[in-house]
N, C-alpha and C positions, 0 to 999 in steps of 0.2 A: 731526148734522142736528137732533137734538132741542133742543140748546142754542143753535142759531144762530137769529138773528132772521129773520123771513119777509119782510123788506123787499127790494125788488128792487135790484140793484146800479145805482149811478149810472154814466153813461157815463164812460169813462176820459179822453177828450179834454179836457173842461172841467176835470177834476181836474188834469191835467198843465199846462194853460194857466194856471190860477189859481195853482198852486204856482210856476211859473216867474215869473209877474208878481209874486207875493208876495216872492220872493227878489230881484227887480229884475234879472233876467238877460234880455238880449235873445235873440231866436231865433238870431241869428248867433253870439253868444257861446256859447250852449248847443250849437250845432252844432260849434263849434271844440272845446269841452270834451268832447263826446261822440264826436268824430271821425265824425260822421254828416252827411249832407247836410242843408241847411236844408229842402229839399223833403220829406225823410223825416220830420223832426221836425214840420213843419207838418202833414203828413198824419196823423201820430200824434195831434196835438192836435185835428184835425178828426174823428178817429175812423175814417178810411179809410186804413189804412197801404198803402204802395206794394207791399210784398212780404208777403203774408199768412203765408208760412212763417216769416218772421223777425219778425213783428209782436210776438209775446209777448216775445221776447228783447229787442228794442229798447225796448219799453214798460217792462220791468223795469229795464233799465239806465238809461233816462231817469228813471224814478221814483227810483232810487237816487241819480242825479246831482242831482236836485232835493231830496233829503233826505226823501223820503216813505217811510213804513213799507210794506213789501210786503204784510205781513199785513193791513193796513187796506184795501188796494185789490185784494186777490186776486180778489174776485168780479167786479171790473170789467175784469180783464185779458182780452185776446183769447183765443180758444180755442186749445188746443194743436194743432199741425199733425199731420196724419195721417202715419204712417210710410210707407205705400204708398197710392197713389191707388186708389180703388175700381174704376176701369175697367181696372186693370192686374193681371194674375195674378202670383202669387208666383214660379212656375217657368216663366214665359212664354219665357225665353231658353233653357230646357233642350231645346227641340224642335229647335233649329238644330244642324246638325253643327258640331263645333268645327273651326276652321281651324288645322291643324297646319303649322307652318313648320319646315322642316328647318334645323337649325343644325349646324355642325361641332362636334365635341366640345370643341374648345378655346374656341369662342365661348360655349358653354353654361355652362362652369365660371365660377364667381365668381373674382375675382382671388386670394383666399386659397386657393381650391381649386386654381387653377393652380400656385401656389407649392408647395402640399402635393404635388401630382402631380409637379412637377419634382424636389422633394426625394426623393420615393419612387423615381423613376427613377434619380437620381444615386446613392442609397444602394444600389440593386440593382446598378448597374454597378460601383460601387466594391467591393462585397462579392464580386462575381464575379471581378473583377480580382485581389483579394486571395487568393481561393481558388486561382486559376490560378497566381499567383506562389508560393504556399506549396507547391502540388503540383509545381512545376518545381524546387524545391529538393531534393526527395527523389531520392536517387541510384538507389535500386532500388525498384521497386514490388513489394511482396511477392507479389502474386497473378500477376505476370508472370515474375519472375525467381526462382522458388523452386527449390531444389536437389532437391526431391522430384520424381521422374519418374513419370509414369503408365505402368504396364505396358501394353504393346500385345499383342495376341494373335497 
């Protein structure tokens, strides 16, 4: 702030209009090049943008399109938009009870989760089938057919 000049910034609208006229670009050609409506560009050149939240973004893009240095016109740019309006509280929606909708478990899983679940179920079934098959091959189960008898009283 010490090294900056104390002169007040000039309005942005006339700067943009004079730069456009100096380049010889019509407003309709500029709107085609910028992909913005002619009304929005005209409003920027008049100093009354249609959407104040996007005014700074549109003004910077329009200035770059016209070949202006942003550092030279920084003081003339519209103010930055607020992140949250002053009349709105940050946690205003936390008071409401959340609406919980019941979903079936298969609906809640993502597609890859469904595939992983199906693979896990198949692996479990195949391993159980393999164990039963291996156990059926054993001719004598040692703990059932032992030759050792338990003495009775």
